[in-house]
N, CA, C, O and CB atoms as a CASP TS submission, in Angstrom:
PFRMAT TS
TARGET T0000
AUTHOR 0000-0000-0000
METHOD Language model
MODEL 1
PARENT N/A
ATOM      1  N   MET     1      35.955   0.282 -29.422  1.00  0.00           N
ATOM      2  CA  MET     1      34.549   0.234 -29.096  1.00  0.00           C
ATOM      3  C   MET     1      33.879   1.527 -29.512  1.00  0.00           C
ATOM      4  O   MET     1      34.453   2.611 -29.410  1.00  0.00           O
ATOM      5  CB  MET     1      34.347  -0.026 -27.608  1.00  0.00           C
ATOM      6  N   LYS     2      32.682   1.390 -29.971  1.00  0.00           N
ATOM      7  CA  LYS     2      31.920   2.562 -30.378  1.00  0.00           C
ATOM      8  C   LYS     2      31.217   3.172 -29.168  1.00  0.00           C
ATOM      9  O   LYS     2      30.966   2.497 -28.170  1.00  0.00           O
ATOM     10  CB  LYS     2      30.897   2.194 -31.472  1.00  0.00           C
ATOM     11  N   ARG     3      30.911   4.443 -29.279  1.00  0.00           N
ATOM     12  CA  ARG     3      30.255   5.161 -28.181  1.00  0.00           C
ATOM     13  C   ARG     3      28.893   4.559 -27.863  1.00  0.00           C
ATOM     14  O   ARG     3      28.508   4.466 -26.697  1.00  0.00           O
ATOM     15  CB  ARG     3      30.100   6.644 -28.530  1.00  0.00           C
ATOM     16  N   LYS     4      28.162   4.149 -28.898  1.00  0.00           N
ATOM     17  CA  LYS     4      26.840   3.561 -28.679  1.00  0.00           C
ATOM     18  C   LYS     4      26.936   2.282 -27.856  1.00  0.00           C
ATOM     19  O   LYS     4      26.091   2.024 -26.999  1.00  0.00           O
ATOM     20  CB  LYS     4      26.156   3.272 -30.018  1.00  0.00           C
ATOM     21  N   GLU     5      27.966   1.484 -28.117  1.00  0.00           N
ATOM     22  CA  GLU     5      28.159   0.253 -27.354  1.00  0.00           C
ATOM     23  C   GLU     5      28.467   0.576 -25.897  1.00  0.00           C
ATOM     24  O   GLU     5      27.997  -0.110 -24.989  1.00  0.00           O
ATOM     25  CB  GLU     5      29.291  -0.593 -27.965  1.00  0.00           C
ATOM     26  N   LEU     6      29.249   1.609 -25.682  1.00  0.00           N
ATOM     27  CA  LEU     6      29.623   1.983 -24.319  1.00  0.00           C
ATOM     28  C   LEU     6      28.454   2.563 -23.536  1.00  0.00           C
ATOM     29  O   LEU     6      28.377   2.387 -22.320  1.00  0.00           O
ATOM     30  CB  LEU     6      30.757   2.980 -24.349  1.00  0.00           C
ATOM     31  N   MET     7      27.552   3.247 -24.211  1.00  0.00           N
ATOM     32  CA  MET     7      26.427   3.873 -23.519  1.00  0.00           C
ATOM     33  C   MET     7      25.469   2.841 -22.926  1.00  0.00           C
ATOM     34  O   MET     7      24.718   3.153 -22.003  1.00  0.00           O
ATOM     35  CB  MET     7      25.673   4.784 -24.472  1.00  0.00           C
ATOM     36  N   ASP     8      25.491   1.620 -23.449  1.00  0.00           N
ATOM     37  CA  ASP     8      24.603   0.578 -22.951  1.00  0.00           C
ATOM     38  C   ASP     8      25.128  -0.085 -21.682  1.00  0.00           C
ATOM     39  O   ASP     8      24.421  -0.887 -21.072  1.00  0.00           O
ATOM     40  CB  ASP     8      24.394  -0.464 -24.017  1.00  0.00           C
ATOM     41  N   LEU     9      26.347   0.234 -21.278  1.00  0.00           N
ATOM     42  CA  LEU     9      26.952  -0.405 -20.115  1.00  0.00           C
ATOM     43  C   LEU     9      26.520   0.283 -18.824  1.00  0.00           C
ATOM     44  O   LEU     9      26.146   1.456 -18.825  1.00  0.00           O
ATOM     45  CB  LEU     9      28.478  -0.392 -20.235  1.00  0.00           C
ATOM     46  N   ASP    10      26.578  -0.463 -17.728  1.00  0.00           N
ATOM     47  CA  ASP    10      26.298   0.146 -16.431  1.00  0.00           C
ATOM     48  C   ASP    10      27.623   0.494 -15.739  1.00  0.00           C
ATOM     49  O   ASP    10      28.696   0.295 -16.307  1.00  0.00           O
ATOM     50  CB  ASP    10      25.439  -0.809 -15.541  1.00  0.00           C
ATOM     51  N   LYS    11      27.538   1.007 -14.525  1.00  0.00           N
ATOM     52  CA  LYS    11      28.714   1.524 -13.826  1.00  0.00           C
ATOM     53  C   LYS    11      29.782   0.449 -13.610  1.00  0.00           C
ATOM     54  O   LYS    11      30.969   0.706 -13.812  1.00  0.00           O
ATOM     55  CB  LYS    11      28.302   2.112 -12.486  1.00  0.00           C
ATOM     56  N   ASN    12      29.369  -0.746 -13.205  1.00  0.00           N
ATOM     57  CA  ASN    12      30.332  -1.820 -12.970  1.00  0.00           C
ATOM     58  C   ASN    12      31.017  -2.252 -14.261  1.00  0.00           C
ATOM     59  O   ASN    12      32.214  -2.540 -14.273  1.00  0.00           O
ATOM     60  CB  ASN    12      29.642  -3.014 -12.324  1.00  0.00           C
ATOM     61  N   GLU    13      30.256  -2.294 -15.335  1.00  0.00           N
ATOM     62  CA  GLU    13      30.839  -2.674 -16.617  1.00  0.00           C
ATOM     63  C   GLU    13      31.811  -1.610 -17.114  1.00  0.00           C
ATOM     64  O   GLU    13      32.813  -1.936 -17.751  1.00  0.00           O
ATOM     65  CB  GLU    13      29.739  -2.908 -17.652  1.00  0.00           C
ATOM     66  N   TYR    14      31.521  -0.330 -16.825  1.00  0.00           N
ATOM     67  CA  TYR    14      32.466   0.740 -17.159  1.00  0.00           C
ATOM     68  C   TYR    14      33.801   0.494 -16.460  1.00  0.00           C
ATOM     69  O   TYR    14      34.866   0.585 -17.071  1.00  0.00           O
ATOM     70  CB  TYR    14      31.894   2.126 -16.758  1.00  0.00           C
ATOM     71  N   GLN    15      33.721   0.184 -15.179  1.00  0.00           N
ATOM     72  CA  GLN    15      34.939  -0.050 -14.403  1.00  0.00           C
ATOM     73  C   GLN    15      35.728  -1.232 -14.956  1.00  0.00           C
ATOM     74  O   GLN    15      36.953  -1.172 -15.068  1.00  0.00           O
ATOM     75  CB  GLN    15      34.594  -0.294 -12.932  1.00  0.00           C
ATOM     76  N   ASN    16      35.018  -2.312 -15.303  1.00  0.00           N
ATOM     77  CA  ASN    16      35.685  -3.497 -15.838  1.00  0.00           C
ATOM     78  C   ASN    16      36.348  -3.208 -17.182  1.00  0.00           C
ATOM     79  O   ASN    16      37.493  -3.596 -17.414  1.00  0.00           O
ATOM     80  CB  ASN    16      34.688  -4.642 -15.985  1.00  0.00           C
ATOM     81  N   LYS    17      35.626  -2.529 -18.057  1.00  0.00           N
ATOM     82  CA  LYS    17      36.179  -2.193 -19.375  1.00  0.00           C
ATOM     83  C   LYS    17      37.374  -1.251 -19.230  1.00  0.00           C
ATOM     84  O   LYS    17      38.375  -1.400 -19.931  1.00  0.00           O
ATOM     85  CB  LYS    17      35.096  -1.547 -20.273  1.00  0.00           C
ATOM     86  N   LEU    18      37.267  -0.292 -18.329  1.00  0.00           N
ATOM     87  CA  LEU    18      38.351   0.659 -18.110  1.00  0.00           C
ATOM     88  C   LEU    18      39.612  -0.070 -17.637  1.00  0.00           C
ATOM     89  O   LEU    18      40.708   0.203 -18.125  1.00  0.00           O
ATOM     90  CB  LEU    18      37.930   1.731 -17.082  1.00  0.00           C
ATOM     91  N   ALA    19      39.455  -0.984 -16.700  1.00  0.00           N
ATOM     92  CA  ALA    19      40.594  -1.759 -16.213  1.00  0.00           C
ATOM     93  C   ALA    19      41.186  -2.612 -17.337  1.00  0.00           C
ATOM     94  O   ALA    19      42.405  -2.731 -17.463  1.00  0.00           O
ATOM     95  CB  ALA    19      40.170  -2.652 -15.030  1.00  0.00           C
ATOM     96  N   GLU    20      40.321  -3.194 -18.138  1.00  0.00           N
ATOM     97  CA  GLU    20      40.766  -4.031 -19.253  1.00  0.00           C
ATOM     98  C   GLU    20      41.579  -3.209 -20.265  1.00  0.00           C
ATOM     99  O   GLU    20      42.644  -3.639 -20.710  1.00  0.00           O
ATOM    100  CB  GLU    20      39.552  -4.684 -19.948  1.00  0.00           C
ATOM    101  N   PHE    21      41.070  -2.035 -20.620  1.00  0.00           N
ATOM    102  CA  PHE    21      41.769  -1.194 -21.586  1.00  0.00           C
ATOM    103  C   PHE    21      43.080  -0.659 -21.015  1.00  0.00           C
ATOM    104  O   PHE    21      44.059  -0.522 -21.748  1.00  0.00           O
ATOM    105  CB  PHE    21      40.878  -0.034 -22.018  1.00  0.00           C
ATOM    106  N   ARG    22      43.111  -0.360 -19.733  1.00  0.00           N
ATOM    107  CA  ARG    22      44.354   0.132 -19.129  1.00  0.00           C
ATOM    108  C   ARG    22      45.425  -0.954 -19.104  1.00  0.00           C
ATOM    109  O   ARG    22      46.601  -0.667 -19.327  1.00  0.00           O
ATOM    110  CB  ARG    22      44.091   0.641 -17.706  1.00  0.00           C
ATOM    111  N   LYS    23      45.029  -2.203 -18.834  1.00  0.00           N
ATOM    112  CA  LYS    23      45.988  -3.311 -18.879  1.00  0.00           C
ATOM    113  C   LYS    23      46.535  -3.480 -20.291  1.00  0.00           C
ATOM    114  O   LYS    23      47.730  -3.694 -20.490  1.00  0.00           O
ATOM    115  CB  LYS    23      45.330  -4.624 -18.399  1.00  0.00           C
ATOM    116  N   GLU    24      45.644  -3.381 -21.256  1.00  0.00           N
ATOM    117  CA  GLU    24      46.053  -3.505 -22.650  1.00  0.00           C
ATOM    118  C   GLU    24      47.008  -2.372 -23.030  1.00  0.00           C
ATOM    119  O   GLU    24      47.976  -2.592 -23.758  1.00  0.00           O
ATOM    120  CB  GLU    24      44.820  -3.503 -23.575  1.00  0.00           C
ATOM    121  N   LEU    25      46.736  -1.166 -22.541  1.00  0.00           N
ATOM    122  CA  LEU    25      47.593  -0.021 -22.834  1.00  0.00           C
ATOM    123  C   LEU    25      48.990  -0.222 -22.249  1.00  0.00           C
ATOM    124  O   LEU    25      49.985   0.129 -22.884  1.00  0.00           O
ATOM    125  CB  LEU    25      46.967   1.270 -22.283  1.00  0.00           C
ATOM    126  N   VAL    26      49.069  -0.780 -21.053  1.00  0.00           N
ATOM    127  CA  VAL    26      50.371  -1.045 -20.439  1.00  0.00           C
ATOM    128  C   VAL    26      51.154  -2.038 -21.295  1.00  0.00           C
ATOM    129  O   VAL    26      52.349  -1.853 -21.525  1.00  0.00           O
ATOM    130  CB  VAL    26      50.201  -1.588 -18.996  1.00  0.00           C
ATOM    131  N   LYS    27      50.489  -3.082 -21.762  1.00  0.00           N
ATOM    132  CA  LYS    27      51.156  -4.075 -22.609  1.00  0.00           C
ATOM    133  C   LYS    27      51.647  -3.451 -23.908  1.00  0.00           C
ATOM    134  O   LYS    27      52.771  -3.703 -24.340  1.00  0.00           O
ATOM    135  CB  LYS    27      50.209  -5.239 -22.915  1.00  0.00           C
ATOM    136  N   LEU    28      50.795  -2.631 -24.530  1.00  0.00           N
ATOM    137  CA  LEU    28      51.170  -2.001 -25.791  1.00  0.00           C
ATOM    138  C   LEU    28      52.314  -1.011 -25.601  1.00  0.00           C
ATOM    139  O   LEU    28      53.210  -0.928 -26.441  1.00  0.00           O
ATOM    140  CB  LEU    28      49.966  -1.297 -26.407  1.00  0.00           C
ATOM    141  N   ASN    29      52.287  -0.260 -24.502  1.00  0.00           N
ATOM    142  CA  ASN    29      53.380   0.676 -24.225  1.00  0.00           C
ATOM    143  C   ASN    29      54.688  -0.065 -23.987  1.00  0.00           C
ATOM    144  O   ASN    29      55.750   0.404 -24.394  1.00  0.00           O
ATOM    145  CB  ASN    29      53.044   1.548 -23.011  1.00  0.00           C
ATOM    146  N   ALA    30      54.618  -1.214 -23.332  1.00  0.00           N
ATOM    147  CA  ALA    30      55.818  -2.015 -23.095  1.00  0.00           C
ATOM    148  C   ALA    30      56.388  -2.517 -24.419  1.00  0.00           C
ATOM    149  O   ALA    30      57.601  -2.485 -24.630  1.00  0.00           O
ATOM    150  CB  ALA    30      55.503  -3.202 -22.160  1.00  0.00           C
ATOM    151  N   GLN    31      55.516  -2.978 -25.303  1.00  0.00           N
ATOM    152  CA  GLN    31      55.974  -3.434 -26.615  1.00  0.00           C
ATOM    153  C   GLN    31      56.615  -2.291 -27.387  1.00  0.00           C
ATOM    154  O   GLN    31      57.655  -2.464 -28.023  1.00  0.00           O
ATOM    155  CB  GLN    31      54.809  -4.028 -27.419  1.00  0.00           C
ATOM    156  N   SER    32      55.997  -1.141 -27.327  1.00  0.00           N
ATOM    157  CA  SER    32      56.492   0.021 -28.062  1.00  0.00           C
ATOM    158  C   SER    32      57.843   0.481 -27.526  1.00  0.00           C
ATOM    159  O   SER    32      58.737   0.816 -28.303  1.00  0.00           O
ATOM    160  CB  SER    32      55.482   1.165 -27.987  1.00  0.00           C
ATOM    161  N   SER    33      57.997   0.500 -26.218  1.00  0.00           N
ATOM    162  CA  SER    33      59.227   1.014 -25.622  1.00  0.00           C
ATOM    163  C   SER    33      60.400   0.054 -25.780  1.00  0.00           C
ATOM    164  O   SER    33      61.550   0.492 -25.836  1.00  0.00           O
ATOM    165  CB  SER    33      59.006   1.305 -24.159  1.00  0.00           C
ATOM    166  N   THR    34      60.129  -1.248 -25.852  1.00  0.00           N
ATOM    167  CA  THR    34      61.215  -2.213 -26.017  1.00  0.00           C
ATOM    168  C   THR    34      61.636  -2.349 -27.470  1.00  0.00           C
ATOM    169  O   THR    34      62.660  -2.963 -27.768  1.00  0.00           O
ATOM    170  CB  THR    34      60.801  -3.566 -25.475  1.00  0.00           C
ATOM    171  N   GLY    35      60.865  -1.790 -28.358  1.00  0.00           N
ATOM    172  CA  GLY    35      61.219  -1.851 -29.769  1.00  0.00           C
ATOM    173  C   GLY    35      60.714  -3.097 -30.461  1.00  0.00           C
ATOM    174  O   GLY    35      61.079  -3.362 -31.606  1.00  0.00           O
ATOM    175  N   THR    36      59.884  -3.863 -29.784  1.00  0.00           N
ATOM    176  CA  THR    36      59.302  -5.060 -30.374  1.00  0.00           C
ATOM    177  C   THR    36      58.332  -4.650 -31.475  1.00  0.00           C
ATOM    178  O   THR    36      57.570  -3.694 -31.332  1.00  0.00           O
ATOM    179  CB  THR    36      58.587  -5.921 -29.298  1.00  0.00           C
ATOM    180  N   ALA    37      58.377  -5.393 -32.572  1.00  0.00           N
ATOM    181  CA  ALA    37      57.462  -5.090 -33.672  1.00  0.00           C
ATOM    182  C   ALA    37      56.033  -5.373 -33.222  1.00  0.00           C
ATOM    183  O   ALA    37      55.712  -6.477 -32.783  1.00  0.00           O
ATOM    184  CB  ALA    37      57.816  -5.921 -34.943  1.00  0.00           C
ATOM    185  N   MET    38      55.186  -4.359 -33.338  1.00  0.00           N
ATOM    186  CA  MET    38      53.798  -4.509 -32.915  1.00  0.00           C
ATOM    187  C   MET    38      52.980  -5.092 -34.053  1.00  0.00           C
ATOM    188  O   MET    38      53.208  -4.783 -35.223  1.00  0.00           O
ATOM    189  CB  MET    38      53.209  -3.156 -32.460  1.00  0.00           C
ATOM    190  N   LYS    39      52.026  -5.939 -33.695  1.00  0.00           N
ATOM    191  CA  LYS    39      51.148  -6.527 -34.706  1.00  0.00           C
ATOM    192  C   LYS    39      50.296  -5.453 -35.365  1.00  0.00           C
ATOM    193  O   LYS    39      50.125  -5.426 -36.584  1.00  0.00           O
ATOM    194  CB  LYS    39      50.250  -7.606 -34.082  1.00  0.00           C
ATOM    195  N   ASN    40      49.764  -4.564 -34.524  1.00  0.00           N
ATOM    196  CA  ASN    40      48.896  -3.510 -35.031  1.00  0.00           C
ATOM    197  C   ASN    40      49.249  -2.201 -34.316  1.00  0.00           C
ATOM    198  O   ASN    40      48.776  -1.965 -33.204  1.00  0.00           O
ATOM    199  CB  ASN    40      47.387  -3.877 -34.827  1.00  0.00           C
ATOM    200  N   PRO    41      50.061  -1.358 -34.929  1.00  0.00           N
ATOM    201  CA  PRO    41      50.477  -0.121 -34.262  1.00  0.00           C
ATOM    202  C   PRO    41      49.324   0.830 -33.958  1.00  0.00           C
ATOM    203  O   PRO    41      49.440   1.654 -33.051  1.00  0.00           O
ATOM    204  CB  PRO    41      51.487   0.589 -35.108  1.00  0.00           C
ATOM    205  N   GLY    42      48.236   0.742 -34.677  1.00  0.00           N
ATOM    206  CA  GLY    42      47.093   1.609 -34.444  1.00  0.00           C
ATOM    207  C   GLY    42      46.341   1.280 -33.169  1.00  0.00           C
ATOM    208  O   GLY    42      45.544   2.089 -32.693  1.00  0.00           O
ATOM    209  N   MET    43      46.584   0.109 -32.612  1.00  0.00           N
ATOM    210  CA  MET    43      45.889  -0.296 -31.385  1.00  0.00           C
ATOM    211  C   MET    43      46.244   0.607 -30.211  1.00  0.00           C
ATOM    212  O   MET    43      45.416   0.824 -29.327  1.00  0.00           O
ATOM    213  CB  MET    43      46.225  -1.744 -31.040  1.00  0.00           C
ATOM    214  N   LEU    44      47.456   1.132 -30.191  1.00  0.00           N
ATOM    215  CA  LEU    44      47.875   2.017 -29.105  1.00  0.00           C
ATOM    216  C   LEU    44      46.981   3.259 -29.066  1.00  0.00           C
ATOM    217  O   LEU    44      46.466   3.632 -28.012  1.00  0.00           O
ATOM    218  CB  LEU    44      49.362   2.425 -29.274  1.00  0.00           C
ATOM    219  N   LYS    45      46.807   3.880 -30.210  1.00  0.00           N
ATOM    220  CA  LYS    45      45.966   5.076 -30.298  1.00  0.00           C
ATOM    221  C   LYS    45      44.505   4.737 -30.014  1.00  0.00           C
ATOM    222  O   LYS    45      43.815   5.484 -29.320  1.00  0.00           O
ATOM    223  CB  LYS    45      46.098   5.723 -31.687  1.00  0.00           C
ATOM    224  N   GLN    46      44.039   3.620 -30.545  1.00  0.00           N
ATOM    225  CA  GLN    46      42.646   3.216 -30.359  1.00  0.00           C
ATOM    226  C   GLN    46      42.347   2.920 -28.890  1.00  0.00           C
ATOM    227  O   GLN    46      41.272   3.256 -28.393  1.00  0.00           O
ATOM    228  CB  GLN    46      42.331   1.987 -31.218  1.00  0.00           C
ATOM    229  N   THR    47      43.289   2.298 -28.203  1.00  0.00           N
ATOM    230  CA  THR    47      43.107   1.985 -26.786  1.00  0.00           C
ATOM    231  C   THR    47      43.024   3.266 -25.959  1.00  0.00           C
ATOM    232  O   THR    47      42.202   3.370 -25.048  1.00  0.00           O
ATOM    233  CB  THR    47      44.258   1.096 -26.276  1.00  0.00           C
ATOM    234  N   LYS    48      43.874   4.237 -26.277  1.00  0.00           N
ATOM    235  CA  LYS    48      43.818   5.521 -25.570  1.00  0.00           C
ATOM    236  C   LYS    48      42.472   6.206 -25.786  1.00  0.00           C
ATOM    237  O   LYS    48      41.904   6.785 -24.859  1.00  0.00           O
ATOM    238  CB  LYS    48      44.957   6.441 -26.036  1.00  0.00           C
ATOM    239  N   LYS    49      41.972   6.136 -27.009  1.00  0.00           N
ATOM    240  CA  LYS    49      40.675   6.748 -27.308  1.00  0.00           C
ATOM    241  C   LYS    49      39.550   6.044 -26.557  1.00  0.00           C
ATOM    242  O   LYS    49      38.627   6.695 -26.068  1.00  0.00           O
ATOM    243  CB  LYS    49      40.401   6.714 -28.817  1.00  0.00           C
ATOM    244  N   ASN    50      39.621   4.723 -26.465  1.00  0.00           N
ATOM    245  CA  ASN    50      38.591   3.976 -25.743  1.00  0.00           C
ATOM    246  C   ASN    50      38.586   4.348 -24.265  1.00  0.00           C
ATOM    247  O   ASN    50      37.523   4.491 -23.661  1.00  0.00           O
ATOM    248  CB  ASN    50      38.808   2.465 -25.906  1.00  0.00           C
ATOM    249  N   ILE    51      39.766   4.504 -23.686  1.00  0.00           N
ATOM    250  CA  ILE    51      39.859   4.910 -22.283  1.00  0.00           C
ATOM    251  C   ILE    51      39.238   6.297 -22.106  1.00  0.00           C
ATOM    252  O   ILE    51      38.493   6.530 -21.154  1.00  0.00           O
ATOM    253  CB  ILE    51      41.339   4.909 -21.805  1.00  0.00           C
ATOM    254  N   ALA    52      39.542   7.202 -23.015  1.00  0.00           N
ATOM    255  CA  ALA    52      38.990   8.558 -22.937  1.00  0.00           C
ATOM    256  C   ALA    52      37.471   8.543 -23.087  1.00  0.00           C
ATOM    257  O   ALA    52      36.776   9.291 -22.400  1.00  0.00           O
ATOM    258  CB  ALA    52      39.616   9.454 -24.015  1.00  0.00           C
ATOM    259  N   ARG    53      36.952   7.705 -23.974  1.00  0.00           N
ATOM    260  CA  ARG    53      35.497   7.610 -24.157  1.00  0.00           C
ATOM    261  C   ARG    53      34.817   7.139 -22.876  1.00  0.00           C
ATOM    262  O   ARG    53      33.796   7.691 -22.464  1.00  0.00           O
ATOM    263  CB  ARG    53      35.160   6.653 -25.315  1.00  0.00           C
ATOM    264  N   ILE    54      35.389   6.121 -22.254  1.00  0.00           N
ATOM    265  CA  ILE    54      34.797   5.580 -21.027  1.00  0.00           C
ATOM    266  C   ILE    54      34.820   6.632 -19.923  1.00  0.00           C
ATOM    267  O   ILE    54      33.822   6.830 -19.231  1.00  0.00           O
ATOM    268  CB  ILE    54      35.549   4.307 -20.572  1.00  0.00           C
ATOM    269  N   LEU    55      35.957   7.305 -19.758  1.00  0.00           N
ATOM    270  CA  LEU    55      36.055   8.328 -18.715  1.00  0.00           C
ATOM    271  C   LEU    55      35.088   9.480 -18.971  1.00  0.00           C
ATOM    272  O   LEU    55      34.503  10.022 -18.033  1.00  0.00           O
ATOM    273  CB  LEU    55      37.487   8.860 -18.626  1.00  0.00           C
ATOM    274  N   THR    56      34.922   9.851 -20.229  1.00  0.00           N
ATOM    275  CA  THR    56      33.987  10.918 -20.577  1.00  0.00           C
ATOM    276  C   THR    56      32.563  10.527 -20.215  1.00  0.00           C
ATOM    277  O   THR    56      31.831  11.314 -19.615  1.00  0.00           O
ATOM    278  CB  THR    56      34.080  11.251 -22.069  1.00  0.00           C
ATOM    279  N   LEU    57      32.172   9.314 -20.578  1.00  0.00           N
ATOM    280  CA  LEU    57      30.815   8.856 -20.267  1.00  0.00           C
ATOM    281  C   LEU    57      30.594   8.740 -18.762  1.00  0.00           C
ATOM    282  O   LEU    57      29.510   9.048 -18.265  1.00  0.00           O
ATOM    283  CB  LEU    57      30.545   7.509 -20.937  1.00  0.00           C
ATOM    284  N   MET    58      31.620   8.296 -18.038  1.00  0.00           N
ATOM    285  CA  MET    58      31.492   8.189 -16.586  1.00  0.00           C
ATOM    286  C   MET    58      31.295   9.573 -15.965  1.00  0.00           C
ATOM    287  O   MET    58      30.474   9.739 -15.064  1.00  0.00           O
ATOM    288  CB  MET    58      32.734   7.500 -15.982  1.00  0.00           C
ATOM    289  N   ASN    59      32.050  10.566 -16.447  1.00  0.00           N
ATOM    290  CA  ASN    59      31.907  11.930 -15.927  1.00  0.00           C
ATOM    291  C   ASN    59      30.553  12.529 -16.286  1.00  0.00           C
ATOM    292  O   ASN    59      29.958  13.241 -15.478  1.00  0.00           O
ATOM    293  CB  ASN    59      33.024  12.821 -16.463  1.00  0.00           C
ATOM    294  N   GLN    60      30.066  12.251 -17.482  1.00  0.00           N
ATOM    295  CA  GLN    60      28.749  12.742 -17.875  1.00  0.00           C
ATOM    296  C   GLN    60      27.665  12.150 -16.989  1.00  0.00           C
ATOM    297  O   GLN    60      26.749  12.853 -16.563  1.00  0.00           O
ATOM    298  CB  GLN    60      28.469  12.414 -19.343  1.00  0.00           C
ATOM    299  N   ASN    61      27.771  10.860 -16.714  1.00  0.00           N
ATOM    300  CA  ASN    61      26.783  10.208 -15.850  1.00  0.00           C
ATOM    301  C   ASN    61      26.843  10.773 -14.435  1.00  0.00           C
ATOM    302  O   ASN    61      25.812  10.948 -13.785  1.00  0.00           O
ATOM    303  CB  ASN    61      27.013   8.688 -15.822  1.00  0.00           C
ATOM    304  N   LYS    62      28.046  11.053 -13.967  1.00  0.00           N
ATOM    305  CA  LYS    62      28.211  11.604 -12.621  1.00  0.00           C
ATOM    306  C   LYS    62      27.576  12.994 -12.535  1.00  0.00           C
ATOM    307  O   LYS    62      26.927  13.319 -11.540  1.00  0.00           O
ATOM    308  CB  LYS    62      29.710  11.673 -12.242  1.00  0.00           C
ATOM    309  N   ARG    63      27.760  13.807 -13.565  1.00  0.00           N
ATOM    310  CA  ARG    63      27.178  15.150 -13.575  1.00  0.00           C
ATOM    311  C   ARG    63      25.663  15.097 -13.639  1.00  0.00           C
ATOM    312  O   ARG    63      24.983  15.901 -13.001  1.00  0.00           O
ATOM    313  CB  ARG    63      27.718  15.954 -14.750  1.00  0.00           C
ATOM    314  N   GLU    64      25.130  14.155 -14.406  1.00  0.00           N
ATOM    315  CA  GLU    64      23.676  14.021 -14.512  1.00  0.00           C
ATOM    316  C   GLU    64      23.058  13.631 -13.176  1.00  0.00           C
ATOM    317  O   GLU    64      21.979  14.109 -12.826  1.00  0.00           O
ATOM    318  CB  GLU    64      23.312  12.986 -15.579  1.00  0.00           C
ATOM    319  N   THR    65      23.736  12.766 -12.430  1.00  0.00           N
ATOM    320  CA  THR    65      23.197  12.355 -11.139  1.00  0.00           C
ATOM    321  C   THR    65      23.272  13.498 -10.124  1.00  0.00           C
ATOM    322  O   THR    65      22.424  13.587  -9.235  1.00  0.00           O
ATOM    323  CB  THR    65      23.953  11.128 -10.614  1.00  0.00           C
ATOM    324  N   LYS    66      24.271  14.370 -10.245  1.00  0.00           N
ATOM    325  CA  LYS    66      24.361  15.516  -9.339  1.00  0.00           C
ATOM    326  C   LYS    66      23.236  16.508  -9.593  1.00  0.00           C
ATOM    327  O   LYS    66      22.703  17.094  -8.652  1.00  0.00           O
ATOM    328  CB  LYS    66      25.713  16.211  -9.490  1.00  0.00           C
ATOM    329  N   LYS    67      22.871  16.701 -10.854  1.00  0.00           N
ATOM    330  CA  LYS    67      21.806  17.639 -11.197  1.00  0.00           C
ATOM    331  C   LYS    67      20.445  17.137 -10.736  1.00  0.00           C
ATOM    332  O   LYS    67      19.578  17.930 -10.369  1.00  0.00           O
ATOM    333  CB  LYS    67      21.786  17.886 -12.697  1.00  0.00           C
ATOM    334  N   ALA    68      20.259  15.832 -10.756  1.00  0.00           N
ATOM    335  CA  ALA    68      18.946  15.261 -10.417  1.00  0.00           C
ATOM    336  C   ALA    68      18.678  15.254  -8.943  1.00  0.00           C
ATOM    337  O   ALA    68      17.616  14.805  -8.511  1.00  0.00           O
ATOM    338  CB  ALA    68      18.835  13.867 -10.937  1.00  0.00           C
TER
END
């Protein structure tokens, strides 16, 4: 997901997307650790980046609300 797409989400949607990406990360890590051939090995890295993007945006929003 792109940052612009994530910025349009509200707090509940952030939580839902974060949970979705974390579930996907668990599945990908399980595939990787068992030695199963992954369909797309780059998805592991991309999923981690998406989780980091969401957490970053959530923290930025939290800081903005504290300042206001």
